[in-house]
C-alpha positions in Angstrom: -106.3 -60.3 67.9 -103.4 -58.7 67.7 -101.8 -59.6 64.7 -97.8 -58.7 64.4 -97.2 -57.6 60.6 -93.6 -58.5 60.3 -91.4 -56.6 57.8 -89.3 -58.1 55.4 -86.8 -56.1 53.8 -86.4 -56.5 50.1 -83.3 -55.1 48.2 -83.0 -52.4 46.3 -82.8 -51.4 42.6 -78.9 -50.0 43.4 -78.2 -53.6 45.6 -79.3 -55.3 42.5 -77.4 -53.8 40.1 -74.0 -53.4 42.2 -74.5 -57.7 42.5 -74.8 -57.9 38.5 -71.8 -55.8 38.3 -69.6 -58.1 40.6 -70.8 -60.8 38.7 -70.3 -60.1 35.3 -66.5 -58.8 36.5 -65.9 -61.9 37.9 -67.4 -63.9 35.1 -65.9 -61.6 32.6 -62.0 -62.0 33.6 -61.5 -65.7 33.2 -63.7 -66.0 30.0 -61.4 -62.9 28.4 -58.9 -64.7 29.5 -59.9 -68.3 27.9 -60.6 -66.4 24.7 -57.2 -64.9 24.3 -55.9 -68.1 25.0 -58.1 -69.4 22.2 -56.9 -67.0 19.7 -53.3 -67.1 21.0 -53.5 -71.2 20.3 -55.1 -70.9 16.8 -52.2 -68.1 15.7 -49.1 -70.4 17.5 -51.0 -73.5 15.4 -51.2 -71.5 12.3 -47.4 -70.7 13.0 -46.8 -74.2 13.0 -48.2 -74.9 9.9 -46.5 -72.4 7.8 -43.0 -73.3 9.4 -43.5 -77.5 8.8 -44.7 -77.0 5.4 -41.7 -74.3 3.8 -39.1 -75.6 6.2 -39.8 -78.9 3.8 -40.6 -77.1 0.7 -37.4 -75.4 1.3 -35.2 -78.5 2.1 -36.5 -80.3 -0.7 -36.1 -77.7 -3.1 -32.6 -76.9 -1.8 -31.3 -80.6 -1.9 -32.6 -80.6 -5.7 -30.6 -77.1 -6.4 -27.5 -78.1 -4.7 -27.2 -81.0 -7.0 -28.0 -79.9 -10.2 -25.7 -79.9 -13.4 -24.7 -78.3 -15.7 -26.3 -78.4 -19.4 -23.9 -79.4 -21.6 -26.3 -80.2 -24.9 -27.5 -76.9 -25.8 -26.7 -77.5 -29.7 -30.1 -79.5 -29.2 -32.2 -76.6 -28.5 -35.2 -77.9 -30.0 -35.2 -81.4 -27.8 -37.3 -81.3 -24.9 -34.9 -82.3 -22.2 -32.3 -79.3 -23.2 -32.9 -77.2 -20.3 -30.8 -73.6 -18.9 -29.5 -73.2 -22.3 -29.2 -69.1 -22.5 -25.9 -69.1 -24.5 -25.2 -69.6 -28.3 -21.6 -71.6 -27.8 -23.1 -75.0 -27.3 -22.9 -74.7 -23.3 -25.7 -73.7 -21.2 -26.0 -72.6 -17.1 -26.2 -74.3 -14.2 -29.5 -72.4 -13.8 -31.9 -70.9 -15.5 -33.9 -67.7 -13.5 -38.0 -67.7 -14.9 -41.1 -66.2 -14.4 -39.6 -62.6 -13.7 -37.0 -63.6 -11.2 -40.2 -66.1 -9.7 -38.7 -69.1 -10.6 -35.2 -70.9 -11.7 -34.7 -74.2 -13.5 -31.5 -76.5 -14.3 -30.6 -80.2 -14.9 -31.3 -82.6 -12.3 -28.0 -85.0 -11.6 -30.3 -88.3 -11.7 -29.7 -90.4 -14.8 -31.5 -89.8 -16.6 -31.4 -86.2 -16.3 -34.9 -84.4 -16.0 -35.3 -80.2 -16.4 -36.8 -79.4 -13.7 -38.3 -76.0 -12.1 -39.7 -74.3 -9.3 -41.4 -71.2 -9.4 -44.1 -69.3 -7.8 -47.8 -69.1 -9.6 -49.3 -66.3 -9.2 -52.8 -67.1 -9.7 -53.3 -68.8 -7.0 -50.0 -67.6 -5.0 -48.4 -71.5 -4.3 -45.0 -72.7 -5.0 -45.1 -75.1 -7.9 -43.2 -77.8 -9.6 -42.4 -78.9 -13.5 -40.4 -81.6 -14.7 -39.7 -81.6 -18.1 -42.4 -79.1 -19.0 -45.5 -81.2 -17.6 -48.2 -80.3 -15.7 -47.1 -78.2 -12.7 -47.4 -79.5 -9.0 -48.0 -77.8 -5.8 -45.8 -77.8 -3.2 -47.5 -75.9 -0.4 -50.1 -76.3 1.0 -54.0 -75.1 -0.4 -54.4 -73.5 2.7 -51.6 -71.6 2.6 -50.4 -68.1 0.5 -47.2 -67.1 -0.8 -46.4 -63.4 -0.8 -43.5 -62.9 -2.2 -40.4 -65.6 -3.8 -37.4 -64.6 -5.9 -34.3 -65.6 -6.7 -30.7 -63.5 -6.6 -28.1 -65.4 -8.7 -24.3 -65.6 -9.4 -21.3 -66.8 -10.4 -24.0 -68.7 -13.2 -21.5 -67.9 -16.7 -18.5 -69.3 -17.4 -16.8 -66.4 -17.7 -16.4 -66.5 -13.9 -14.6 -68.3 -11.3 -17.5 -68.4 -9.0 -19.1 -71.5 -7.5 -22.6 -70.7 -8.5 -24.9 -69.5 -5.8 -28.3 -69.0 -5.5 -30.5 -66.6 -2.6 -33.9 -67.0 -2.8 -36.5 -65.7 -0.8 -39.8 -66.8 0.5 -42.3 -64.7 2.4 -45.6 -67.1 3.0 -48.9 -66.7 5.3 -52.4 -68.6 6.0 -54.8 -67.7 3.6 -58.1 -67.7 5.5 -57.1 -66.1 9.0 -57.2 -62.3 9.1 -54.5 -62.0 12.0 -52.3 -64.7 10.1 -48.5 -64.5 10.8 -46.2 -64.2 8.4 -43.1 -66.1 8.3 -40.2 -64.9 5.9 -37.6 -67.4 5.2 -33.8 -66.7 3.2 -31.5 -68.8 1.9 -28.1 -69.2 0.7 -27.5 -71.9 -2.1 -24.3 -73.3 -3.5 -24.0 -75.9 -6.1 -22.2 -78.9 -4.5 -20.4 -80.0 -8.3 -17.5 -78.1 -9.0 -18.4 -75.9 -11.7 -15.4 -75.8 -14.2 -15.1 -74.9 -18.2 -15.9 -77.8 -20.0 
């Protein structure tokens, strides 16, 4: 009996390696694009969180700073409600720069008036607010880190005819992320009430 031996063709090593390489190329392209999209989405969400938080803080601070009033009661410096008393002629300023140009103190327009202060606490890199010297309250989220915060003032004294104006600058980023975006914001605020000599 004659038996025919059928020859079956097998794959060579080179063919297997080429097919694996093609498979990984086809899979790696979309996978890389997917990973890139996820990283990009996280970056956009981080930027949005920074913008939302910082714009809320800026709006809150701007509204309060615009409505500041001149401290007229500087002869009673020992009382806790006196605020921004930098002159010896009985009248104070509309604003007082504190914390080495990293904070500002002023008297609010509400009744009864409050001595309000905004400042950058460098121990935990957050913006904080204090009223009448009370325990500071954080204004920025604990996920965010203030990199830079400073004030520049003009027209604070009674000797000029300029309306009090403040320029403040904020640079803020996310704490936990390595490639976190940094947002830089600068704004100018002028006091709403007319600054006249009393």
